[in-house]
C-alpha positions as CSV (number, residue, x, y, z in Angstrom):
1,X,-54.5,-16.6,-70.4
2,X,-54.6,-20.3,-70.6
3,X,-51.3,-21.9,-71.6
4,X,-51.5,-25.6,-72.6
5,X,-49.3,-28.1,-70.8
6,X,-47.8,-29.4,-74.0
7,X,-45.9,-26.2,-74.5
8,X,-43.6,-26.8,-71.6
9,X,-43.4,-30.5,-72.3
10,X,-42.2,-29.8,-75.9
11,X,-39.4,-27.6,-74.6
12,X,-38.2,-29.7,-71.7
13,X,-37.9,-32.9,-73.7
14,X,-40.8,-34.8,-72.1
15,X,-43.0,-34.7,-75.2
16,X,-40.2,-35.9,-77.4
17,X,-39.7,-39.0,-75.3
18,X,-43.5,-39.8,-75.3
19,X,-43.5,-39.3,-79.1
20,X,-40.6,-41.8,-79.5
21,X,-42.4,-44.3,-77.3
22,X,-45.5,-44.1,-79.3
23,X,-43.8,-44.2,-82.7
24,X,-42.0,-47.4,-81.6
25,X,-45.4,-49.0,-81.0
26,X,-46.1,-48.8,-84.8
27,X,-43.6,-51.6,-85.3
28,X,-46.2,-53.9,-83.8
29,X,-49.2,-51.7,-83.7
30,X,-51.3,-51.7,-80.5
31,X,-52.5,-48.0,-80.7
32,X,-56.2,-48.9,-80.7
33,X,-58.3,-51.7,-79.3
34,X,-57.9,-53.8,-82.5
35,X,-54.2,-54.3,-81.5
36,X,-53.5,-55.7,-85.0
37,X,-49.8,-56.1,-84.3
38,X,-48.8,-55.2,-87.9
39,X,-45.6,-53.4,-88.7
40,X,-46.8,-50.1,-89.9
41,X,-43.3,-48.7,-90.1
42,X,-42.7,-51.4,-92.8
43,X,-45.8,-50.4,-94.7
44,X,-48.1,-53.1,-93.3
45,X,-51.7,-52.1,-92.7
46,X,-54.2,-53.4,-90.1
47,X,-57.9,-52.7,-89.6
48,X,-57.6,-49.0,-90.0
49,X,-55.8,-49.3,-93.3
50,X,-53.2,-46.7,-92.2
51,X,-49.5,-47.2,-92.6
52,X,-46.8,-45.0,-91.0
53,X,-47.4,-41.9,-93.2
54,X,-50.0,-39.4,-92.0
55,X,-52.8,-38.9,-94.4
56,X,-55.3,-36.0,-94.2
57,X,-58.2,-35.0,-96.4
58,X,-58.4,-31.3,-95.5
59,X,-57.7,-28.7,-92.9
60,X,-58.9,-25.2,-92.1
61,X,-61.1,-23.1,-89.8
62,X,-64.4,-25.0,-89.2
63,X,-67.6,-23.2,-88.1
64,X,-69.9,-26.2,-87.8
65,X,-68.6,-27.6,-84.5
66,X,-69.9,-26.8,-81.0
67,X,-70.0,-23.1,-80.3
68,X,-67.5,-23.4,-77.4
69,X,-65.0,-24.5,-80.0
70,X,-65.9,-22.3,-82.9
71,X,-66.0,-18.8,-81.3
72,X,-65.4,-16.0,-83.8
73,X,-62.5,-17.4,-85.8
74,X,-63.4,-21.1,-86.0
75,X,-62.0,-24.4,-84.8
76,X,-58.7,-25.3,-86.5
77,X,-59.8,-28.6,-87.9
78,X,-57.6,-31.3,-89.4
79,X,-59.5,-34.2,-91.0
80,X,-57.5,-37.4,-90.9
81,X,-57.9,-40.2,-93.4
82,X,-58.9,-43.7,-92.4
83,X,-60.6,-44.8,-89.2
84,X,-60.5,-47.6,-86.6
85,X,-64.2,-48.0,-86.9
86,X,-66.3,-48.9,-89.9
87,X,-69.7,-47.3,-89.3
88,X,-72.1,-48.3,-92.0
89,X,-73.8,-44.9,-91.7
90,X,-70.6,-42.8,-91.8
91,X,-71.2,-39.3,-93.4
92,X,-67.5,-39.0,-94.1
93,X,-67.1,-42.5,-95.6
94,X,-65.0,-41.3,-98.6
95,X,-62.4,-40.2,-96.1
96,X,-62.8,-42.8,-93.3
97,X,-63.5,-45.9,-95.5
98,X,-62.4,-45.1,-99.0
99,X,-59.1,-43.5,-98.0
100,X,-59.6,-40.1,-99.6
101,X,-56.6,-38.0,-98.6
102,X,-53.0,-36.8,-99.1
103,X,-49.9,-38.1,-97.4
104,X,-47.7,-35.7,-95.5
105,X,-44.8,-35.8,-93.1
106,X,-44.9,-35.1,-89.4
107,X,-43.1,-31.8,-90.0
108,X,-45.8,-30.8,-92.5
109,X,-48.5,-31.7,-90.0
110,X,-46.7,-29.5,-87.4
111,X,-46.7,-26.7,-90.0
112,X,-50.4,-27.1,-90.6
113,X,-51.1,-26.7,-86.8
114,X,-49.0,-23.5,-86.8
115,X,-50.8,-22.2,-89.9
116,X,-54.2,-22.8,-88.3
117,X,-53.1,-20.8,-85.2
118,X,-51.9,-18.0,-87.4
119,X,-55.4,-17.9,-89.0
120,X,-56.8,-17.1,-85.6
121,X,-58.3,-20.5,-84.9
122,X,-59.2,-21.0,-81.2
123,X,-57.9,-24.6,-81.1
124,X,-56.4,-27.5,-83.1
125,X,-59.2,-29.9,-83.7
126,X,-58.0,-33.4,-84.6
127,X,-60.8,-35.3,-86.3
128,X,-60.5,-39.1,-86.2
129,X,-57.0,-39.0,-84.7
130,X,-56.8,-42.4,-83.0
131,X,-54.8,-44.4,-85.5
132,X,-52.3,-41.5,-85.9
133,X,-51.6,-40.7,-82.2
134,X,-47.8,-41.3,-82.5
135,X,-47.5,-39.0,-85.5
136,X,-49.7,-36.4,-84.0
137,X,-47.7,-36.3,-80.7
138,X,-44.5,-36.0,-82.8
139,X,-46.0,-33.1,-84.7
140,X,-47.2,-31.3,-81.5
141,X,-43.7,-31.7,-80.1
142,X,-42.3,-29.9,-83.2
143,X,-45.1,-27.2,-83.3
144,X,-44.8,-26.6,-79.5
145,X,-41.2,-25.7,-79.9
146,X,-42.1,-23.3,-82.7
147,X,-44.8,-21.3,-81.0
148,X,-48.0,-23.4,-81.0
149,X,-49.9,-22.4,-77.8
150,X,-53.6,-23.0,-78.4
151,X,-55.7,-25.9,-77.0
152,X,-55.6,-29.3,-78.7
153,X,-58.9,-31.1,-79.2
154,X,-59.0,-34.9,-79.5
155,X,-62.2,-35.5,-81.6
156,X,-62.6,-39.3,-81.7
157,X,-65.1,-42.1,-82.1
158,X,-64.7,-43.4,-78.5
159,X,-63.0,-46.7,-79.5
160,X,-59.8,-46.0,-77.6
161,X,-57.3,-47.9,-75.4
162,X,-57.1,-46.5,-71.9
163,X,-53.3,-47.2,-71.9
164,X,-52.8,-45.0,-74.9
165,X,-55.1,-42.2,-73.7
166,X,-53.0,-42.2,-70.4
167,X,-49.9,-41.3,-72.4
168,X,-51.7,-38.2,-73.7
169,X,-52.0,-36.8,-70.2
170,X,-50.8,-33.2,-70.4
171,X,-50.8,-33.2,-74.2
172,X,-54.5,-33.0,-75.0
173,X,-56.5,-30.1,-73.5
174,X,-60.0,-31.0,-74.7
175,X,-61.2,-34.5,-75.3
176,X,-64.3,-34.8,-77.5
177,X,-65.2,-38.5,-77.9
178,X,-68.3,-40.0,-79.3
179,X,-70.1,-42.4,-77.0
180,X,-71.9,-44.1,-79.8
181,X,-73.5,-47.2,-78.3
182,X,-74.6,-48.5,-75.0
183,X,-74.7,-52.0,-76.6
184,X,-71.8,-54.1,-77.9
185,X,-74.0,-56.1,-80.3
186,X,-75.0,-52.9,-82.1
187,X,-71.4,-51.6,-82.2
188,X,-70.3,-54.8,-83.8
189,X,-73.1,-54.9,-86.4
190,X,-73.0,-51.2,-87.4
191,X,-69.4,-50.2,-86.7
192,X,-67.4,-53.4,-87.0
193,X,-65.8,-53.2,-83.5
194,X,-65.7,-55.6,-80.6
195,X,-66.3,-54.7,-76.9
196,X,-67.0,-51.1,-77.8
197,X,-68.7,-50.2,-74.5
198,X,-65.8,-51.5,-72.4
199,X,-63.2,-49.5,-74.3
200,X,-65.4,-46.4,-74.5
201,X,-66.2,-46.4,-70.8
202,X,-62.6,-47.0,-69.7
203,X,-61.3,-44.2,-72.0
204,X,-64.0,-41.8,-70.9
205,X,-63.1,-42.2,-67.3
206,X,-59.4,-41.6,-68.0
207,X,-60.2,-38.6,-70.1
208,X,-62.3,-37.1,-67.3
209,X,-59.5,-37.8,-64.8
210,X,-57.0,-35.9,-67.0
211,X,-59.0,-32.8,-68.0
212,X,-62.2,-32.7,-65.8
213,X,-65.4,-31.0,-66.7
214,X,-65.4,-28.5,-69.5
215,X,-63.9,-25.0,-68.7
216,X,-64.5,-22.0,-70.9
217,X,-62.8,-18.6,-70.8
218,X,-64.5,-15.1,-70.4
219,X,-65.4,-15.2,-74.1
220,X,-67.1,-18.6,-73.8
221,X,-64.4,-20.5,-75.6
222,X,-63.4,-23.9,-74.3
223,X,-59.8,-24.1,-72.9
224,X,-59.8,-27.5,-71.2
225,X,-62.1,-30.4,-70.3
226,X,-64.4,-33.1,-71.7
227,X,-67.1,-32.8,-74.3
228,X,-69.1,-36.0,-75.0
229,X,-71.1,-36.5,-78.2
230,X,-73.9,-38.9,-78.5
231,X,-75.8,-39.5,-81.8
232,X,-79.5,-40.4,-81.4
233,X,-80.2,-43.2,-83.8
234,X,-83.5,-44.6,-85.2
235,X,-85.3,-47.2,-83.1
236,X,-83.0,-46.6,-80.1
237,X,-80.2,-48.6,-81.8
238,X,-77.7,-46.7,-79.7
239,X,-79.3,-47.5,-76.4
240,X,-79.1,-43.9,-75.4
241,X,-80.4,-44.3,-71.8
242,X,-77.6,-46.7,-71.0
243,X,-75.0,-44.3,-72.4
244,X,-76.3,-41.3,-70.5
245,X,-76.7,-43.2,-67.2
246,X,-73.1,-44.4,-67.4
247,X,-71.9,-40.8,-68.0
248,X,-73.8,-39.4,-65.0
249,X,-72.8,-42.2,-62.6
250,X,-69.2,-42.9,-63.6
251,X,-67.9,-39.9,-65.5
252,X,-69.6,-36.7,-64.3
253,X,-73.0,-35.6,-63.3
254,X,-72.0,-32.2,-64.7
255,X,-70.7,-33.5,-68.0
256,X,-70.9,-31.3,-71.1
257,X,-72.9,-33.3,-73.7
258,X,-73.9,-32.8,-77.3
259,X,-77.0,-35.0,-77.9
260,X,-77.0,-34.9,-81.7
261,X,-80.0,-35.1,-84.0
262,X,-78.2,-35.2,-87.3
263,X,-78.3,-38.9,-88.0
264,X,-78.6,-39.4,-91.7
265,X,-78.6,-42.9,-93.5
266,X,-75.5,-42.5,-95.6
267,X,-73.0,-45.0,-97.1
268,X,-74.4,-48.5,-96.5
269,X,-77.2,-47.7,-94.0
270,X,-79.8,-48.6,-96.7
271,X,-78.8,-52.2,-96.2
272,X,-80.2,-52.1,-92.7
273,X,-83.9,-51.3,-92.6
274,X,-83.9,-50.4,-88.9
275,X,-81.5,-47.5,-89.5
276,X,-82.4,-46.6,-93.1
277,X,-84.3,-43.4,-92.1
278,X,-83.8,-40.1,-90.3
279,X,-84.8,-40.0,-86.6
280,X,-88.1,-38.4,-85.6
281,X,-88.6,-35.3,-83.5
282,X,-90.2,-37.6,-80.9
283,X,-87.2,-39.9,-80.8
284,X,-84.8,-36.9,-80.2
285,X,-87.0,-35.3,-77.6
286,X,-87.3,-38.6,-75.7
287,X,-83.5,-38.9,-75.4
288,X,-83.2,-35.3,-74.3
289,X,-85.9,-35.8,-71.6
290,X,-84.1,-38.9,-70.4
291,X,-80.8,-37.0,-70.1
292,X,-82.4,-34.2,-68.1
293,X,-84.1,-36.8,-65.9
294,X,-80.9,-38.7,-65.2
295,X,-78.9,-35.6,-64.3
296,X,-80.4,-32.1,-64.1
297,X,-76.8,-30.9,-63.9
298,X,-75.8,-32.1,-67.4
299,X,-74.8,-29.2,-69.6
300,X,-75.9,-29.4,-73.2
301,X,-74.1,-28.1,-76.3
302,X,-76.0,-25.5,-78.3
């Protein structure tokens, strides 16, 4: 049976020290690439609009994720409020952009993790966790001491600092980042972030170094590794070939990839004619063909 590394780290004090180091960073926040420098401990807010309190919109077993995460009893999903990206097409914009959610303590977050485990969930799936990394690690430290022992999934938008991801070594079991764009201009225009490709590439390489290619158990449930999501967008706005080629050449030729077809022009997408429609079947098939041509060893999510 797979036992996550964070279990021992929570008991020997290692995780507590990392949690303290991360929490201290909130005084002059540099958790994500924006590096706003605001004092979140004093209630100041930067780009992500999050202060020191954790806010979540919901939690529970989720059956709409990749099958390797869902299994029979679901992925134990926690949806965090706010985001360090401002995607104009975000389907969860009421949570990420409008701040829909409820404040809770680190102790309450730890309790939620334990409750999800007691429901039979196969993992703890942290959705949009980037801006709450210090609080999450603090909660894992508490939960680990109290019996949490299922894999933790870091489900993010890809806009990460390598330095912060490095501190999560031995804490996160499964990284599941988006690799949204192969082009910085598009990332700036549609998601409000600068140098996206640099940060996404650096963090992907670090994630792969830590956990390697995806590993599943005898029941087909993921225990450790990297899952990369890429959303196909209209008119190749995402520059999919550049994304996929980088993965094959610099991350892993055997990477587990979810090439997603569910782009939908939500939120403010109607303001941009080039992305104000669903993708076509031909656009999706083209990206899939490109992926298979770049690396026949790629594994694709079902």
